[in-house]
C-alpha positions as CSV (number, residue, x, y, z in Angstrom):
1,M,16.3,33.6,18.1
2,S,13.1,32.0,19.5
3,K,11.8,31.6,15.9
4,L,14.8,29.3,15.2
5,S,14.3,27.2,18.3
6,G,13.2,23.7,17.5
7,W,14.8,23.7,14.1
8,G,18.2,22.3,15.0
9,V,17.2,18.6,14.7
10,P,15.3,19.0,11.4
11,A,18.3,21.0,10.0
12,G,20.7,18.4,11.1
13,L,18.6,15.6,9.6
14,V,18.4,17.5,6.3
15,L,22.2,17.9,6.3
16,L,22.5,14.2,7.0
17,S,20.4,13.5,3.9
18,V,22.5,15.7,1.6
19,V,25.2,13.2,0.6
20,P,22.8,10.3,-0.1
21,I,20.5,12.6,-2.0
22,L,23.5,13.9,-4.1
23,A,24.6,10.3,-4.7
24,G,21.1,9.4,-5.8
25,S,21.1,12.4,-8.2
26,V,24.4,11.2,-9.7
27,R,22.9,7.8,-10.1
28,M,19.8,9.3,-11.8
29,A,22.0,11.2,-14.2
30,Q,23.9,8.0,-15.1
31,I,20.6,6.2,-15.7
32,A,19.4,9.1,-17.9
33,S,22.6,9.1,-19.9
34,G,22.3,5.4,-20.7
35,V,26.1,5.0,-20.6
36,M,26.8,1.6,-19.1
37,T,29.8,0.9,-16.9
38,P,30.6,-2.2,-14.7
39,E,29.6,-0.1,-11.7
40,N,26.1,0.9,-12.9
41,A,25.2,-2.0,-15.2
42,R,22.8,-3.5,-12.7
43,W,21.0,-0.1,-12.5
44,L,20.7,0.3,-16.2
45,N,19.6,-3.2,-16.8
46,S,16.6,-2.7,-14.5
47,P,16.3,1.1,-13.9
48,V,12.7,1.4,-12.6
49,P,13.2,0.1,-9.1
50,G,16.4,2.1,-8.7
51,V,14.6,5.3,-9.8
52,L,11.7,4.7,-7.5
53,H,14.1,4.0,-4.7
54,I,16.0,7.3,-5.2
55,V,12.9,9.4,-5.5
56,A,11.2,7.7,-2.5
57,V,14.3,8.0,-0.3
58,T,14.6,11.7,-1.1
59,L,10.9,12.4,-0.2
60,F,11.0,10.3,2.9
61,S,14.2,11.8,4.3
62,L,13.2,15.4,3.7
63,L,9.6,15.2,4.7
64,G,10.6,13.1,7.7
65,A,13.1,15.7,8.8
66,L,10.4,18.4,8.8
67,Q,8.2,16.2,11.1
68,F,10.8,16.8,13.8
69,A,10.1,20.6,13.9
70,P,7.7,21.1,16.9
71,R,6.6,24.5,15.7
72,L,5.6,23.1,12.3
73,R,4.1,19.9,13.7
74,R,2.0,21.7,16.4
75,G,1.2,24.9,14.5
76,F,0.2,23.3,11.3
77,P,-1.4,19.9,12.1
78,R,-3.0,19.7,8.7
79,W,0.4,20.0,7.0
80,H,1.8,17.4,9.4
81,R,-0.9,14.9,8.4
82,R,-0.6,15.6,4.7
83,A,3.2,15.3,4.8
84,G,2.8,12.0,6.7
85,R,0.5,10.7,4.0
86,V,3.3,11.2,1.5
87,A,6.2,10.3,3.8
88,V,4.9,6.9,4.9
89,P,4.2,5.6,1.3
90,A,7.5,7.0,0.2
91,G,9.3,5.2,3.1
92,L,7.5,1.9,2.2
93,V,8.5,2.3,-1.5
94,A,12.1,3.0,-0.5
95,A,12.3,0.0,1.8
96,L,10.5,-2.4,-0.7
97,T,12.5,-1.3,-3.7
98,G,15.7,-1.6,-1.6
99,L,14.7,-5.2,-0.7
100,W,13.9,-6.0,-4.3
101,M,17.3,-4.7,-5.5
102,D,19.0,-6.6,-2.7
103,Q,17.4,-9.8,-4.1
104,V,17.6,-9.2,-7.8
105,Y,20.5,-6.9,-8.6
106,A,23.9,-8.5,-9.0
107,L,25.9,-8.3,-5.8
108,P,28.6,-5.6,-6.2
109,P,32.2,-6.8,-5.7
110,T,32.5,-4.5,-2.7
111,D,29.6,-6.2,-0.9
112,G,29.4,-9.6,0.6
113,V,27.0,-12.1,2.2
114,V,27.0,-10.3,5.6
115,L,26.0,-7.0,4.1
116,Y,23.4,-8.7,2.0
117,V,21.8,-10.3,5.0
118,T,22.1,-7.0,7.0
119,R,20.3,-5.1,4.2
120,L,17.6,-7.8,4.2
121,V,17.0,-7.5,8.0
122,V,16.9,-3.7,8.1
123,G,14.7,-3.5,5.1
124,V,12.1,-5.8,6.6
125,W,12.4,-4.0,9.9
126,M,11.7,-0.7,8.2
127,V,8.6,-2.0,6.5
128,L,7.3,-3.4,9.7
129,A,8.0,-0.2,11.6
130,L,6.2,2.0,9.1
131,C,3.3,-0.4,8.9
132,R,3.0,-0.5,12.7
133,G,3.2,3.3,12.8
134,Y,0.4,3.6,10.2
135,L,-1.8,1.1,12.1
136,A,-1.2,3.0,15.4
137,I,-2.4,6.3,14.0
138,R,-5.4,4.6,12.5
139,Q,-6.2,3.5,16.1
140,R,-5.5,7.0,17.4
141,D,-2.6,5.7,19.4
142,F,-0.4,8.7,19.0
143,G,2.4,7.5,21.3
144,S,2.9,4.2,19.5
145,H,2.6,6.0,16.2
146,Q,5.4,8.3,17.1
147,D,7.6,5.5,18.4
148,W,7.3,3.3,15.3
149,M,7.6,6.2,12.8
150,L,10.8,7.2,14.6
151,R,12.1,3.6,14.3
152,G,11.3,3.5,10.6
153,Y,12.8,6.9,9.9
154,A,16.0,6.0,11.8
155,I,16.6,3.0,9.6
156,G,15.7,5.0,6.5
157,M,18.4,7.5,7.4
158,G,21.0,4.8,7.7
159,A,22.7,5.9,4.4
160,G,23.4,9.4,5.9
161,T,25.0,8.0,9.0
162,Q,27.0,5.5,7.0
163,V,28.8,8.4,5.4
164,L,29.9,9.5,8.8
165,T,31.1,5.9,9.7
166,S,32.8,5.3,6.4
167,V,34.6,8.5,5.6
168,P,37.0,8.4,8.6
169,Y,37.9,4.8,7.8
170,F,38.5,5.7,4.2
171,I,40.8,8.6,5.1
172,A,42.7,6.6,7.8
173,V,42.9,3.2,6.1
174,G,41.7,3.4,2.5
175,Q,39.1,1.4,0.6
176,P,37.4,-1.1,2.9
177,D,37.2,-4.7,2.0
178,T,34.0,-6.6,2.1
179,S,34.2,-7.4,5.9
180,A,35.1,-3.8,6.8
181,R,32.4,-2.4,4.6
182,A,29.8,-4.7,6.2
183,V,30.9,-3.5,9.6
184,L,30.8,0.2,8.6
185,M,27.5,0.0,6.9
186,G,26.0,-2.0,9.8
187,L,27.4,0.5,12.3
188,G,25.4,3.3,10.6
189,W,22.2,1.4,11.0
190,A,23.1,0.4,14.5
191,I,23.8,4.0,15.6
192,N,20.5,5.2,14.2
193,F,18.6,2.3,15.9
194,A,20.3,3.0,19.2
195,V,19.5,6.8,19.0
196,A,15.9,6.1,18.2
197,E,15.4,3.7,21.1
198,L,17.1,6.1,23.4
199,L,14.8,8.9,22.4
200,I,11.8,6.6,22.8
201,Y,12.9,5.5,26.2
202,R,13.5,9.2,27.3
203,R,10.0,10.2,26.1
204,H,8.4,7.3,27.9
205,R,10.4,8.1,31.0
206,L,9.3,11.7,31.0
207,T,5.7,10.6,30.5
208,V,5.9,8.4,33.6
209,L,7.6,11.0,35.7
210,S,5.0,13.6,34.7
211,A,2.2,11.2,35.6
212,R,3.7,10.6,39.0
213,A,4.0,14.3,39.6
214,V,0.4,15.0,39.1
């Protein structure tokens, strides 16, 4: 049982990634088939950013999840560093291609201006968080590195949480309109942001209490 301790959070994050990764796999199959429909026309007209986005999100979500395993992070520090060197660029590619698609791809009928602006804000925030995390580790500021990487990962995992916020609404009410969809999508990012900030606060609080106890 002790061998499994510490793996609950990574396993949960991997599960949270499953639906978005499967959705990305379906989208990749549609792009490969070349069969154009009204729903995927914007992807087929400009497939490279979409493909890069799907691959980058998959790498970022899975490698990021494994970074939460204390036994793996502490027992294999070299692996942790190498995984981070892949995860951070993957996260930046995911955020930047997401921003590009938000600006260039035609706005789907299910979306609206509020969701467009929200995607823009969270995409920029994710880029800034990952860049801050990278700069912190270059300065050997491990605490800030951990804080900013957690913030960036939380935003990157928004798609997984959005499944949890959207499915109950779909079951109870049906297909959301543009306003409801914007709220449900925004709620997914907001939940992840709040959880990340809570974890950061708790870690800082424990650090302060430990320092006082010495």
